[in-house]
N, C-alpha and C positions, 0 to 999 in steps of 0.2 A: 272648414275643409271640405266644401262641396253642397253646404246646406243650402246656400243662397241659389246656386245654379239649379239645383233640384226644385226648390220652391219656384222658381222662374218658369220652369217646365211643367209645373203643375203635378210633379211626383211626389207621393207621399214619403217622407224620410223619418228616420227617428235618429236625433244626436246622441251619440254615446261618448263625447268627450270634445274637448278643444284644445288649441294650442296654448302653450305657456305664455308667449309673447304676441307681439304685433303681426310677427312673421313666422310662418311654420318652419320647423327644423327636421332634421332626420329622426330627431328623437321623438317628436309629433307624431311622425309616419309609424315609427316602431309602436308608439302607445295606440295609435288607431287601430292598427293591425291587430294588436293583442286583443283590443276591447271588442272588434268584430268577431274575432275568431272564438272569443268566449260566449258568443250567441249562436243559436241554432240557424246558422247561415249555410246555404248550398254553395254559394260561389262567392268569391272575394275579387272584385275587379278594382284595379289601380291604373293611374296613369303617370308616366314618367319615363325614365330610362335605366341604364343598368344601376346606377346608384340607388334609386328607389326600388328596384327589384331586389337588391342586396338587403336593403333595410326591411322590405316584406319577409324576405327569406330568414333572415335572421330572428325575426318576431314569431313565424309561423310555422316555419319548416314545412313538411308536407301533411299538416294536420287538416288543412282546408284547402279545395280546388280553387285555383286561381286563373285568371287570365289578363294579362297586361295590355293596356291601351298604349301604344308607342306614342311618347309625346317628348322624347329627350333627343339628346343629340347622339351619345353613345348606346346603341342597342345590339349588343352582342348576344345577349340571353335568349334561349328558346322558349320563354314563358309569355313572348309577346305575339299578339296576333300581327298580320303583315300589315294592317293600317286600323284606324279606330273603327271605321264601318265593320270590317270583318271581326272584331272584338266584339260588337253587337251580335252579329250573326252567331258567333260562337256561344255567347251567353243565351241567347234566344234558343239554340238548339240543345244546349247541355239542359237547361231548366225544364225545356219542354218535352225532355225525354227522348229526343232524337239522336242525341250523343250519349253513350252510357259508359264508355271507357275513358280511363284518364291515362296519362303517360307521365312517368318521372322525366321532368325537363331540366336541364343545366341553367343556372344561374352565374353568368360570367360576367368579369370586368377586366379592364385594361389598365396597365400602368401608364398614365399619361405623360409622365415625364419620360419614360422609355419610347412611347410613341413619338414624342416630338423630337427624338433623336433618330427616328426612322425604324425603330425596333418594336414590332408588334409582340407584346407579352401580355397574353390573356390568362387569367386564373379563375379557377373554378371556386365558387364560394359556396356551394350547396346546390339541393334540388328542390322544386315545388311540383305539385301535382297539377296538371294542365288537362282539359278536355282535349281528347283524341280527335282533331279536327281537320286533318290533313293539311293541304296548302294554305289554309287560312291562318296557321300558325307558322311563324317563321323558324328556320333552322339557325343553329349556332354560327355567328359569323367566322368564316373561314379565316385565319391568321397567316397561312403559309405564304411565303414570298413567291413571288412570279419569277418566271424564267428570265434570267438576265438578257438573253439574248433578244427575246421577243419584246422585252421592256426598251432595250435600246434601239430597236428597229422601229417599233411603234412610235417613240418619241422623236426619232430622227425623220421620219416620214410626215409626223404633223408639223414640225418646225419647218421643214422644207416647203410646206405647201401654205405657210402663213402668209397673209396678203398684207401690203402696206396699208397705213391708217384705218386698220380694222382693231377694234379691241377685242381682245381674248380674255374673257372671265374664266380663269382656271380654277377648278374646283378643288376641295382637299382629298387627300390621300396620297399614299406611296406611290401609287400608279402614275397620278398625274405630276408628282414630284420629278419624275424622270424626264418630264417635258421642260421643267424649269432648269434643271441640271443640264440637259442639251444646249439651253438658251444661255447657261453660264449665269443665271439669276437666283436670288436666294428665294427660298420657297416657305411659306407659311403652311406646313404640313397638316394642321388641323383647321386652316382657315382658308379664305378665298384671296386670291391675288388678281391684278389686272395687268395685262401686258399689251404693248402697242409697239409696232415697228421693232419687236424683239428687245423691247426695253420695259423695265418695271415702272408701272404708272402708279399703281398702288397697292399695298400688301395688308393682308389681313383686314378687309374692308367688312364694314357692318352692310346690313341690308340697305339702310339709308344713304350711306356712302356710295354704295354701288348704283343705286337708282339716281342719285345726283350725278354721276359720271355718265350714265347712259341714257338718260331721258330724252335729252335734246341734242345726242351726238350724230352729227350729219353723215358719218360714214357707217359701214357694217359693223355690227357687234355680235360676236359668237361666244357661245359657252362650250367649254370643254370640262366633260365630267368622266369618271369612271363608275363602275358600279361596286357594290359592296360584296366582297367575296363571300359565298356561301349562301347569300341571301339575295343578291340581284337588284338591289334598290338604285334607282337612277337619282330621284329626287325625294327629300323628305326624311334623309337620314344623314346627319352631320354637315349638310349643306343648306341648311334653312335660310342662309343669307341670299341664296337664289331663289327668291320668293315668286309666286305666282304672277304678281305684276311684272316682275323682271322677266321671267320666262315669256311672258305674252308680250312684251316690248321687243325683245329678241327674236322671239318666232321659232316653233319647232323645227323648221328648215335650217336654223343655225346652229342647231344643238349638235356638238361633236362628241362621240361616245368613243372611250379608249378603254380597252380592256384585254389583256392577255387570254390565249386560248385556255390556258390553264384555270383561269378565273370562270370562263364560261363553261367548261366542263364540270367544274364543282357544283353548277346549278343542276345538273342532270337532266337538262331538258325543260327546267322550268322557267317561265317567261322572266323578263326584267321587269321591275316594278315601280310604280310611282305613287306617292303619297305625300302630295303637296299641300293638303289640307283645303285644297279648293275641288271639289268633286267635278266640277264641270271641266276643269283644266285637265285634271287627272284623265277623264274620258277622252279628251282631244289628243292627249299625248298617246294613248293606245294605239295600237296598230303595229307597224314594224318599223325598225330604225336599223340603220348602217353601224357597226361597231368595226372600228380600226383594232385589229390583233397583232399586225406586225408590219414592217416596212412594204407597202404596196399591197398589202393584204386586208381584207375585211371580209365580215360576215353580216348576214341578215338575222336579227333577233327581233322575236315578239316582245311588245311591252303591254303590261296589264296592270289594272289596278285592284 
């Protein structure tokens, strides 16, 4: 569980255990966390999503400081850095003594069955101690419902302006679901759908399926995404099907962002975030982008990585 990667990087490591089978499980994560916590370690770093955070929390609680490296789909918990690079900076500053304070941070997860029904039900599973690193560490994802009027107006405006023969890649989330509802089309709440001429072309596509649809398409292609409430991520959280090569093929100028004013206000002035896994692309996406907030209304938001 990481030994090979560390050796390839030329980093010294000590193996404290091994998975029971050919593929690691949640039980292996718990066992590894307990083994590490039993050693005189200063900081435990782990990669994954909310499920991994739950496993680590159940194993060590608040005994050892941690910082999460975001690598999952569901990342509601406040124990993760906003991207892998910032996780490295947090670890460097904490271990170098430039960060001395820790904060008790929430480990959250959602009920996926309810989320697929359009209901956001996040549960608190515990707390872990995280270095106090300001905006390098994410907030808890906001699960509040957006105002109905804003959603209806925003969705209606986007649908009214859809162009013929243009492929629209509809990202996941309850905000973008309102667009599909306005079109009268079924929606994959946790997945990515593709629409053309106001008809469903493909539902719940994988990255490979999406690439096959767009790579040789002769007409315009556009992406419609929303932001994650309370965190502000545009790409890299829950919409990994919209990969760097797909974003580059479609182009920054063809990205449509939809978010209600309440979602933007919840960010308290923080910029929107991108974490595609491609640092060069993340830098290209930085700057400013228009966000549609209601019918005929938009605002300009800063994008950062």
